[in-house]
C-alpha positions in Angstrom: 16.4 -28.0 -3.5 13.0 -30.3 -3.4 13.0 -33.9 -3.3 10.3 -34.8 -5.2 8.2 -38.0 -5.2 5.8 -38.7 -8.1 3.1 -41.4 -9.2 0.3 -41.8 -11.2 -3.6 -42.1 -9.8 -6.4 -43.9 -11.4 -8.0 -41.6 -13.6 -10.7 -39.4 -12.5 -11.8 -35.8 -13.2 -10.0 -34.0 -10.5 -12.3 -31.0 -10.0 -14.9 -33.6 -8.8 -12.6 -34.9 -5.9 -10.9 -31.5 -5.0 -12.8 -30.4 -1.5 -13.3 -33.7 -0.3 -9.3 -34.5 -1.0 -8.6 -31.3 1.0 -10.2 -32.9 4.1 -10.9 -29.6 5.8 -7.4 -27.9 5.2 -6.4 -25.1 2.7 -6.6 -26.0 -0.7 -6.4 -24.5 -4.3 -7.9 -25.7 -7.5 -7.1 -24.5 -10.9 -9.4 -25.7 -13.3 -9.3 -25.7 -17.1 -13.2 -26.3 -18.3 -12.8 -25.2 -21.7 -10.0 -25.5 -23.9 -7.3 -25.8 -21.4 -5.2 -29.3 -21.3 -4.5 -29.2 -17.5 -6.1 -28.8 -13.8 -4.0 -28.7 -10.6 -4.9 -29.1 -7.2 -2.7 -27.7 -4.4 -3.4 -29.6 -0.9 -1.7 -29.4 2.5 0.3 -26.2 2.4 3.8 -26.0 4.5 4.5 -22.3 3.6 2.5 -19.4 3.4 3.1 -15.6 2.4 0.3 -12.7 2.9 0.4 -9.4 1.9 -1.5 -7.7 4.5 -1.1 -3.9 3.7 2.5 -2.9 3.5 3.6 -5.7 5.7 4.7 -9.6 4.5 4.0 -12.6 6.8 5.9 -15.5 5.9 5.2 -18.3 7.6 6.0 -22.3 7.7 4.4 -25.1 9.3 6.2 -26.9 12.0 6.5 -30.5 12.7 3.4 -30.2 15.5 1.4 -28.7 12.9 1.7 -24.9 14.0 2.4 -21.9 11.9 5.2 -19.7 12.8 7.0 -16.9 11.1 6.9 -13.0 10.9 5.6 -10.2 9.4 7.9 -7.5 8.2 7.5 -4.3 6.1 7.8 -5.2 2.3 6.1 -6.8 -0.7 5.2 -10.3 -1.3 6.5 -10.2 -5.1 10.2 -9.5 -3.4 9.9 -12.6 -1.3 9.1 -14.8 -4.3 11.8 -13.0 -6.4 14.3 -14.1 -3.6 12.9 -17.8 -3.8 13.1 -18.1 -7.4 16.7 -16.7 -7.3 17.8 -19.6 -5.3 17.4 -21.6 -8.5 20.1 -21.1 -11.3 22.3 -23.0 -13.9 24.2 -24.5 -11.2 20.9 -25.6 -8.8 18.3 -25.8 -11.6 14.3 -26.1 -10.8 13.0 -29.5 -10.8 11.1 -31.1 -13.9 8.4 -33.5 -13.3 7.0 -35.7 -16.2 3.7 -37.6 -16.4 4.6 -41.2 -15.8 2.2 -42.4 -18.1 3.1 -40.0 -21.1 6.4 -38.9 -20.6 5.1 -35.3 -21.2 6.8 -32.6 -19.1 3.9 -31.3 -16.6 3.2 -27.5 -16.0 4.5 -27.2 -12.4 6.9 -29.3 -10.6 8.0 -26.9 -7.1 6.2 -23.6 -7.2 3.9 -21.4 -5.4 -0.1 -21.1 -6.3 -2.1 -17.8 -4.9 -3.4 -14.5 -5.7 -2.7 -10.8 -5.7 -5.6 -8.5 -5.3 -6.2 -5.5 -7.4 -6.1 -3.5 -3.9 -2.6 -4.8 -3.5 -2.0 -3.3 -7.0 -3.0 0.0 -5.7 -0.6 -0.3 -3.0 2.3 -1.1 -5.5 1.5 1.6 -7.4 1.6 4.3 -4.5 -2.3 4.9 -4.6 -3.9 5.1 -1.1 -7.3 3.7 -1.2 -10.3 5.6 0.2 -12.3 2.5 0.9 -12.0 -0.5 3.7 -10.9 -3.4 2.1 -12.4 -6.8 2.8 -11.1 -9.1 6.1 -8.7 -11.1 3.6 -5.0 -10.7 2.9 -4.3 -8.6 -0.2 -2.0 -11.3 -1.3 -1.7 -14.9 -0.6 1.0 -17.5 -1.9 1.1 -21.4 -0.7 3.6 -23.6 -1.2 1.8 -27.1 -1.2 3.3 -30.4 -0.1 1.0 -32.6 -2.7 0.1 -31.1 -6.0 -2.0 -33.4 -8.2 -2.3 -32.8 -11.9 -4.9 -33.8 -14.5 -4.0 -34.1 -17.7 -7.6 -34.0 -19.7 -6.3 -34.8 -23.4 -4.3 -38.1 -22.1 -6.7 -38.7 -19.2 -4.1 -39.1 -16.7 -3.7 -37.9 -12.9 -0.3 -37.5 -11.8 0.5 -36.8 -7.8 3.3 -34.8 -6.9 4.8 -35.4 -3.3 7.4 -32.8 -2.1 7.7 -34.7 1.5 7.3 -31.8 3.6 4.4 -32.9 5.4 4.5 -36.5 7.1 1.5 -38.7 6.1 0.0 -36.0 3.6 0.3 -38.2 0.7 -1.0 -41.4 2.2 -3.8 -39.6 3.3 -4.7 -38.1 -0.1 -4.2 -41.5 -1.4 -6.6 -43.1 0.7 -9.3 -40.6 -0.1 -8.6 -40.8 -3.5 -9.0 -44.6 -3.4 -11.6 -44.6 -1.5 -13.9 -42.3 -3.6 -13.1 -44.3 -6.9 -14.3 -47.1 -4.9 -17.5 -45.5 -4.0 -18.0 -44.1 -7.5 -18.1 -47.7 -8.9 -20.9 -48.6 -6.6 -23.7 -45.9 -6.1 -22.2 -42.8 -5.8 -23.4 -41.0 -8.7 -26.7 -42.6 -8.9 -27.3 -41.5 -5.6 -27.1 -38.0 -6.4 -24.0 -37.0 -4.3 -21.6 -34.2 -5.4 -18.4 -35.8 -5.3 -16.5 -32.4 -4.5 -17.8 -31.7 -1.1 -19.6 -35.3 0.0 -23.4 -33.8 0.1 -26.0 -33.4 -1.9 -26.5 -30.5 -3.9 -28.8 -28.0 -2.8 -31.7 -27.3 -4.8 -31.2 -24.6 -8.0 -34.5 -23.0 -6.4 -32.4 -21.9 -3.1 -33.8 -18.5 -1.9 -31.1 -15.9 -1.8 -31.0 -12.1 -1.6 -29.1 -9.4 -3.1 -28.1 -6.0 -3.0 -25.9 -3.4 -4.9 -23.5 -0.5 -4.1 -25.0 0.9 -7.4 -28.1 1.5 -9.0 -28.7 2.5 -12.6 -28.6 6.1 -12.0 -25.9 6.0 -9.7 -23.5 4.1 -12.0 -24.8 6.2 -14.9 -23.3 9.3 -12.8 -20.1 7.5 -12.5 -19.7 6.5 -16.0 -20.5 10.2 -17.0 -17.8 11.5 -14.5 -15.2 9.2 -16.1 -16.2 10.6 -19.6 -15.7 14.2 -18.2 -11.9 13.1 -17.1 -11.7 11.8 -20.9 -12.9 15.2 -22.2 -10.5 16.6 -20.2 -7.5 14.4 -21.7 -6.7 12.6 -17.9 -7.4 9.5 -19.1 -8.4 7.8 -22.7 -9.7 4.4 -21.5 -10.7 3.2 -18.3 -12.8 0.3 -16.5 -15.6 0.8 -13.9 -17.4 -1.8 -11.8 -19.6 -2.3 -9.2 -20.3 -4.6 -6.3 -23.2 -7.2 -5.6 -23.5 -8.4 -2.3 -25.6 -11.6 -2.0 -27.0 -13.8 1.2 -27.3 -17.2 -0.4 -27.6 -20.7 1.6 -25.7 -22.2 -1.0 -22.0 -23.0 0.0 -18.8 -22.1 -1.6 -18.3 -26.1 -3.2 -21.5 -25.9 -4.6 -21.3 -22.6 -6.3 -18.5 -23.7 -7.9 -20.0 -27.3 -9.2 -22.9 -24.9 -10.7 -20.7 -22.9 -12.5 -18.5 -25.6 -13.8 -21.9 -27.2 -15.1 -23.4 -23.8 -16.1 -20.6 -21.4 -17.2 -17.4 -23.4 -17.7 -14.2 -21.4 -18.2 -10.8 -21.3 -19.2 -9.5 -20.3 -15.8 -11.7 -21.7 -13.4 -10.6 -21.6 -9.7 -11.7 -22.4 -6.3 -9.5 -21.3 -2.9 -10.6 -22.4 0.3 -8.3 -20.7 2.8 -10.1 -21.6 5.8 -11.6 -18.4 6.9 -12.3 -17.2 3.2 -12.9 -18.7 -0.5 -12.5 -17.3 -3.7 -14.7 -19.0 -6.6 -13.9 -18.1 -10.2 -15.2 -18.7 -13.3 -13.0 -16.3 -15.4 -12.6 -16.4 -19.2 -9.4 -14.1 -19.0 -5.8 -15.0 -19.1 -3.7 -12.5 -17.3 -0.1 -13.9 -17.6 1.3 -17.0 -19.4 5.1 -17.5 -19.2 6.8 -20.6 -20.9 10.6 -20.7 -21.4 10.7 -17.0 -20.6 8.4 -16.3 -23.5 5.2 -14.9 -22.2 1.7 -14.2 -23.6 -1.0 -11.7 -22.2 -4.8 -11.8 -23.6 -6.9 -8.9 -22.7 -10.7 -9.2 -23.3 -12.6 -6.2 -24.4 -16.3 -6.1 -25.6 -19.1 -8.3 -24.2 -22.6 -9.1 -25.7 -24.9 -11.3 -23.9 -26.0 -14.9 -25.8 -29.2 -14.6 -27.6 -32.3 -16.2 -26.7 -32.8 -17.9 -30.1 -30.4 -18.9 -33.2 -31.3 -15.6 -34.4 -30.9 -13.4 -32.0 -27.4 -14.9 -31.3 -26.3 -14.3 -34.5 -27.4 -10.6 -34.3 -25.6 -10.0 -31.1 -22.4 -11.8 -32.5 -22.3 -9.5 -35.5 -23.1 -6.5 -33.3 -20.0 -7.1 -31.3 -18.0 -8.2 -34.3 -18.6 -4.5 -35.8 -18.7 -2.8 -32.8 -16.4 0.6 -33.3 -16.7 1.2 -29.7 -15.5 -2.3 -28.3 -12.9 -2.6 -31.3 -11.1 0.7 -30.4 -11.4 0.1 -26.9 -9.5 -3.3 -27.4 -6.9 -1.5 -29.4 -6.4 0.9 -26.7 -5.8 -2.0 -23.9 -3.7 -3.8 -26.7 -1.3 -1.1 -26.9 -1.2 -0.7 -23.0 -0.2 -4.1 -22.7 2.3 -3.9 -25.5 3.6 -0.8 -23.9 3.9 -2.5 -20.5 5.7 -5.6 -21.6 8.1 -3.4 -23.7 9.5 -2.7 -20.2 10.8 -5.9 -19.5 10.9 -7.4 -22.7 14.0 -8.0 -25.0 14.3 -5.3 -28.0 12.3 -6.4 -30.6 10.2 -9.1 -29.4 6.9 -7.3 -28.5 4.3 -8.8 -31.0 0.5 -8.7 -31.2 -0.3 -12.2 -32.7 -3.9 -11.9 -32.2 -6.5 -9.0 -32.4 -10.4 -8.7 -31.9 -10.9 -12.5 -32.2 -14.2 -13.7 -30.9 -14.7 -15.9 -28.1 -18.0 -17.8 -27.5 -19.2 -18.8 -23.8 -22.4 -19.9 -22.7 -23.5 -16.5 -21.4 -21.6 -13.9 -23.7 -19.5 -13.3 -26.4 -15.9 -11.8 -25.8 -13.1 -10.1 -28.2 -9.7 -10.9 -27.1 -6.4 -9.9 -28.3 -3.0 -11.8 -27.7 0.2 -9.8 -26.9 3.4 -12.2 -26.6 7.0 -11.2 -25.8 10.4 -12.7 -24.6 11.5 -11.5 -21.4 14.7 -9.7 -21.2 17.9 -11.7 -19.8 18.2 -9.2 -17.0 14.5 -9.6 -15.9 12.6 -12.5 -14.0 9.1 -13.3 -14.2 8.2 -11.4 -10.9 9.5 -8.0 -12.9 7.1 -9.0 -15.6 3.9 -9.3 -12.9 5.1 -6.2 -10.6 5.2 -4.3 -14.3 1.9 -5.7 -15.5 -0.6 -5.9 -12.3 -3.2 -5.0 -12.6 -3.9 -5.8 -15.8 -4.4 -3.7 -18.5 -7.8 -4.5 -19.2 -9.2 -3.9 -15.9 -7.5 -0.7 -15.0 -7.0 1.5 -18.2 -4.8 4.0 -19.7 -2.7 5.8 -18.4 -3.0 3.2 -16.0 -1.9 5.3 -12.7 -4.5 7.9 -13.7 -7.1 5.4 -14.4 -6.6 3.6 -11.1 -6.7 6.8 -9.3 -9.9 7.7 -10.9 -11.7 4.4 -10.4 -10.9 4.3 -6.6 -12.4 8.0 -6.7 -15.6 6.9 -8.5 -16.3 3.5 -7.3 -18.2 3.0 -4.6 -16.5 -0.3 -2.7 -13.1 -1.9 -2.6 -12.3 -4.1 -5.4 -10.1 -6.3 -3.1 -9.4 -9.5 -5.1 -11.9 -8.6 -7.6 -10.1 -7.8 -11.1 -6.7 -9.4 -9.3 -5.1 -12.3 -10.6 -5.0 -15.6 -9.8 -2.6 -18.9 -10.8 0.8 -20.4 -10.2 4.2 -19.6 -10.4 6.9 -22.9 -11.3 10.3 -22.6 -9.5 11.4 -22.2 -13.3 10.0 -19.1 -14.0 7.1 -20.5 -16.0 3.3 -19.6 -14.7 -0.4 -19.0 -15.8 -2.4 -16.7 -14.1 -6.1 -15.6 -14.9 -7.8 -12.0 -14.5 -9.9 -12.5 -11.5 -13.6 -11.8 -13.1 -16.5 -13.7 -13.0 -15.7 -14.3 -9.3 -17.2 -14.4 -6.1 -15.7 -13.8 -2.4 -17.1 -15.6 0.6 -16.1 -14.8 4.2 -16.2 -17.6 6.6 -16.1 -21.3 6.5 -16.7 -23.4 3.2 -19.3 -25.7 4.8 -21.9 -22.9 5.4 -23.5 -20.3 2.9 -24.0 -16.7 4.0 -22.5 -13.6 2.5 -21.0 -13.2 -1.1 -19.3 -10.2 -2.6 -19.6 -10.5 -6.5 -18.0 -7.7 -8.9 -19.3 -6.6 -12.8 -18.0 -4.1 -14.6 -16.6 -3.1 -18.4 -14.4 -0.9 -20.3 -15.1 3.2 -20.8 -14.2 5.0 -23.6 -15.6 8.5 -25.0 -18.2 6.0 -27.4 -19.8 4.7 -24.1 -23.4 4.7 -23.4 -23.9 4.6 -19.7 -27.0 2.8 -19.9 -25.4 0.2 -22.2 -22.5 -0.2 -19.7 -24.8 -0.6 -16.4 -26.4 -3.4 -18.6 -23.1 -5.2 -19.3 -21.8 -4.9 -16.0 -25.2 -6.8 -14.8 -25.0 -9.3 -17.6 -21.7 -10.8 -16.5 -22.8 -11.3 -13.0 -25.8 -13.3 -14.0 -24.2 -16.6 -14.0 -22.7 -15.8 -10.4 -25.8 -15.0 -9.1 -27.7 -17.9 -10.7 -25.2 -20.3 -9.3 -26.2 -18.8 -5.8 -29.8 -19.3 -5.9 -30.8 -15.9 -7.1 -34.0 -15.7 -9.2 -32.9 -13.7 -12.2 -36.4 -13.9 -13.8 -37.2 -10.7 -11.4 -34.6 -8.8 -13.3 -31.9 -6.3 -12.1 -32.4 -3.9 -9.1 -32.2 -0.6 -11.3 
């Protein structure tokens, strides 16, 4: 189906080079900054799939560089399912190995993209009362050039799908040029490699507003607690939206997060007219050889200013009845969702309430695994699991309906999912938390939207929930140049 060419490149961290390699075109970077083995970069898209409301726009790049296609009623996941169905035992998905190590790489022929939370509302039959952002509800790209960095082996592999004439030659030219510059005075002159301009001062002046203050957030939590007492839901997720005006550009924001808040599922998407900048710690769904894993996060505490305070906050989270019970309910929800597409008897919880430590917060995490049933595909899994249980609640449909009623703004991409799907059905997607959306060109700053929130149970303290939501936005606000010493807008 796809004639691939593979080669090794001189090693350099891929995230340093990403935006410059894009050369002003659409690109997508999936960066494992903590614990993950691979970073992947997609360049030069030749096909794109956009979900806009109930329509799917499926377009391909012509030889003269124009996008042509059509919009039809339907679902992007269905189109992806049809594409995956084109591969079979008679026509298997291609496999690519690292030329230096011989190890199979995670993706050879596949798509990279995201699905928004709002897209999940649509698929669940919920009509939102909010106006959504000026970007697709879901977007997937087939990239002509994919670069894969193996952090452990210290290698970079280039995969060329040979759809866009001259693409790979331009990528290699830019790569070699940046490597040569690195060997001279590139670093010493304080140049930020990923975008080719000096990093703006960390003291850049930025301002922000919120769609909630403490009182209004408390009111929303209290309304949801009333629904829990009435038996409508037993756990949910509530969030606020911050709107930031900052001179910091999206590539610089991403670089700052890499330095200050590294996470396993960082991502930078530049679609031309909008960008997603993510520093997510949460895996939504991984599939390897029809074995799937989800790792919901519930329970958060900030890091302490001193070692003693750090130890106290860690112990407080580990022994929190509210956080452990909340995670237990979400773990059960994920088990139930997976059981709908899993081979009988294969759904297992392999980890519960495990503590994970990040630069700004502690988290509790569970791990649930299953084997996909023979008559189901990865698209069926995504359809059943999306949006993730950790950012919706249970029962899921009721929780999502109430979230839309009481939250003040559309979530858009926030709390959706982002990652890649290989033609083999293997995939890895994160939950889009600790993320920002920037409308406009990547070369300018301006308006950003940021989401923050947390889980709600009958044991929730509304004031504590507001503090937790704001704590989760601090690294993002700081990366945009907001002075967090002034505190929050209560």
